[in-house]
C-alpha positions as CSV (number, residue, x, y, z in Angstrom):
1,M,-32.6,77.4,-124.4
2,D,-32.9,77.0,-127.9
3,F,-29.7,78.9,-129.5
4,S,-30.9,79.1,-133.1
5,V,-33.1,81.7,-132.1
6,L,-30.3,84.0,-131.9
7,T,-29.5,86.2,-135.0
8,S,-26.2,86.0,-136.0
9,D,-25.5,89.7,-135.5
10,F,-26.7,89.0,-131.4
11,K,-24.4,86.2,-131.4
12,K,-21.4,88.3,-132.7
13,Q,-22.1,91.0,-129.9
14,L,-22.3,88.5,-127.3
15,E,-19.1,87.3,-128.5
16,Q,-17.1,90.6,-128.6
17,Q,-19.2,91.1,-125.1
18,R,-17.2,88.2,-123.7
19,S,-14.0,88.7,-125.4
20,R,-14.1,92.3,-123.8
21,L,-15.0,91.2,-120.3
22,L,-12.3,88.0,-120.3
23,K,-9.6,90.8,-120.9
24,E,-10.8,93.2,-118.3
25,R,-10.9,90.3,-116.0
26,D,-7.1,89.4,-117.1
27,G,-6.3,93.2,-116.6
28,I,-7.9,92.9,-112.9
29,V,-6.5,90.0,-112.0
30,K,-2.8,91.0,-113.1
31,A,-3.3,94.5,-110.9
32,A,-4.7,92.7,-108.1
33,V,-1.6,90.3,-108.1
34,A,0.8,93.0,-108.6
35,Q,-0.6,95.1,-105.6
36,A,-0.6,92.1,-103.5
37,S,2.9,91.3,-104.0
38,Q,3.8,95.2,-103.3
39,T,1.9,95.0,-99.9
40,V,3.8,91.9,-99.3
41,D,7.2,93.3,-100.1
42,A,6.2,96.3,-98.2
43,N,5.2,94.7,-94.6
44,I,8.6,92.1,-95.2
45,S,10.9,95.5,-95.4
46,H,9.1,97.0,-92.9
47,I,9.6,93.9,-90.2
48,N,13.0,93.4,-91.4
49,A,13.6,97.2,-90.8
50,L,12.2,96.9,-87.0
51,L,14.3,93.9,-86.2
52,G,17.4,96.2,-88.0
53,E,18.1,93.5,-90.6
54,A,17.1,96.0,-93.0
55,T,19.4,95.5,-96.7
56,A,19.9,98.4,-99.1
57,L,16.9,96.7,-101.3
58,T,14.4,96.2,-98.2
59,A,15.1,99.5,-97.0
60,K,14.3,101.0,-100.7
61,R,11.3,99.3,-100.9
62,A,9.8,100.1,-97.4
63,Y,9.6,103.9,-98.0
64,T,8.1,103.9,-101.4
65,R,6.5,107.4,-100.9
66,Q,10.1,108.8,-100.9
67,S,11.2,109.7,-104.6
68,K,13.3,106.4,-105.7
69,V,16.1,109.0,-106.7
70,E,16.5,110.2,-103.4
71,A,16.5,106.5,-101.7
72,I,18.8,105.4,-104.4
73,E,21.1,108.6,-103.3
74,V,21.3,107.9,-99.8
75,I,21.5,103.7,-100.3
76,A,24.5,104.6,-102.7
77,K,26.4,107.2,-100.1
78,A,26.3,104.4,-97.7
79,P,29.5,102.0,-96.8
80,K,29.8,98.8,-98.7
81,G,28.2,95.7,-96.9
82,K,26.6,98.1,-94.4
83,A,23.2,97.5,-94.2
84,V,21.1,100.8,-94.5
85,S,18.4,101.8,-92.4
86,S,15.1,102.9,-93.7
87,K,15.0,105.6,-91.2
88,S,18.2,106.9,-92.5
89,I,16.2,107.1,-95.9
90,A,13.5,108.8,-94.4
91,T,15.4,111.2,-92.8
92,K,18.2,112.2,-95.2
93,A,15.6,112.0,-98.3
94,G,13.4,114.2,-96.2
95,K,15.6,116.6,-95.3
96,K,16.8,117.2,-98.7
97,T,13.5,117.5,-100.1
98,R,12.6,120.3,-97.4
99,L,15.7,122.3,-98.0
100,N,15.2,122.1,-101.9
101,S,11.6,123.2,-101.7
102,G,12.4,126.9,-101.3
103,A,9.1,126.8,-98.8
104,A,10.1,126.7,-95.4
105,S,7.3,126.4,-93.0
106,P,6.9,130.0,-91.4
107,E,7.4,130.5,-87.3
108,L,4.9,131.8,-85.0
109,E,5.4,135.4,-83.9
110,S,7.7,135.8,-80.9
111,A,4.3,136.5,-79.0
112,F,3.4,133.0,-79.4
113,S,6.6,131.6,-78.6
114,G,6.1,128.3,-77.0
115,L,2.7,127.7,-78.1
116,T,1.3,125.3,-81.2
117,P,-0.3,127.0,-83.8
118,A,-3.9,125.7,-82.6
119,E,-3.4,127.8,-79.3
120,A,-1.8,130.9,-81.2
121,I,-5.0,130.8,-83.6
122,V,-7.5,130.8,-80.5
123,Q,-5.3,133.5,-78.3
124,V,-5.8,135.6,-81.8
125,V,-9.3,135.0,-82.5
126,Q,-10.5,135.0,-78.9
127,G,-8.5,138.3,-78.4
128,A,-10.5,140.4,-80.8
129,S,-14.2,139.6,-79.6
130,G,-16.6,139.9,-82.1
131,R,-14.2,140.7,-85.0
132,I,-14.8,138.5,-88.1
133,F,-11.5,136.6,-89.3
134,N,-10.4,135.0,-92.3
135,V,-7.3,132.8,-93.0
136,D,-5.0,135.2,-94.2
137,E,-5.9,137.4,-91.4
138,V,-5.0,134.6,-89.0
139,I,-2.1,133.9,-90.5
140,A,-0.8,137.5,-90.7
141,G,-1.9,137.4,-86.9
142,I,0.3,134.4,-85.9
143,Y,3.1,134.5,-88.1
144,G,3.4,137.9,-89.9
145,A,4.6,138.0,-93.1
146,V,5.0,134.7,-94.9
147,N,6.9,134.0,-97.9
148,A,4.7,133.8,-101.0
149,D,6.0,129.9,-101.9
150,A,4.9,128.7,-98.1
151,M,1.6,130.6,-98.3
152,P,-0.1,128.0,-100.0
153,K,0.4,125.1,-97.9
154,T,0.5,127.3,-94.6
155,R,-3.1,128.5,-95.6
156,Q,-4.2,124.6,-95.9
157,K,-2.6,124.0,-92.7
158,I,-4.1,126.9,-90.7
159,G,-7.7,126.5,-92.7
160,V,-7.9,122.9,-91.2
161,T,-6.8,124.2,-87.7
162,L,-9.4,126.9,-87.6
163,G,-12.1,124.1,-88.5
164,H,-11.1,121.7,-85.7
165,C,-10.7,124.7,-83.1
166,A,-14.4,125.8,-84.5
167,R,-15.6,122.0,-83.8
168,R,-14.3,122.1,-80.3
169,G,-16.2,125.0,-79.6
170,E,-13.0,127.6,-79.2
171,F,-14.7,130.2,-81.3
172,T,-17.4,130.2,-83.9
173,K,-17.6,129.6,-87.8
174,V,-19.8,132.7,-89.2
175,Q,-22.0,130.2,-91.0
176,D,-23.2,132.9,-94.0
177,M,-19.4,133.3,-94.9
178,P,-17.2,130.4,-95.9
179,A,-13.7,130.3,-94.0
180,Q,-14.7,133.1,-91.7
181,Y,-14.7,132.5,-87.8
182,R,-15.1,135.1,-84.8
183,W,-15.3,134.9,-81.2
184,D,-18.5,136.5,-79.5
185,G,-16.8,135.8,-75.9
């Protein structure tokens, strides 16, 4: 190809495009290397934890979904020279997070003791044949009053469970109304 037919403006645009693509490629390669390295480190940490050889550093890396501050606190409290298991980090940091959140999961009403939330939901909906229930009515039926802090998470959890129960055929979803269910049994 004869490059003499390219205008100087077009050549300049091509050079700028090439430069931009080279920079993007370098960024992509760096990100891929970092991701691969992090994945390999996490796998090594997990294997070490399974073998009971987790050190403070590998245990901390194994549970990156826990906040770094919580993991460091657990590691700092461990006796010197003793390995910290990744399980202890997850357990202690998880309990601390739940206690500080102030949004404890509600407990089922005493009439539903010994049942799972899904079983309690089925009993409530099937107990009122023909009645249409929304998520908040089901929550009130199985939990009673729910703390306002816990309500968003509870709504999400019960909404998902209602959907699963409807797909299993335990009751039906009202098609013209979103997030409403009934039993016509």
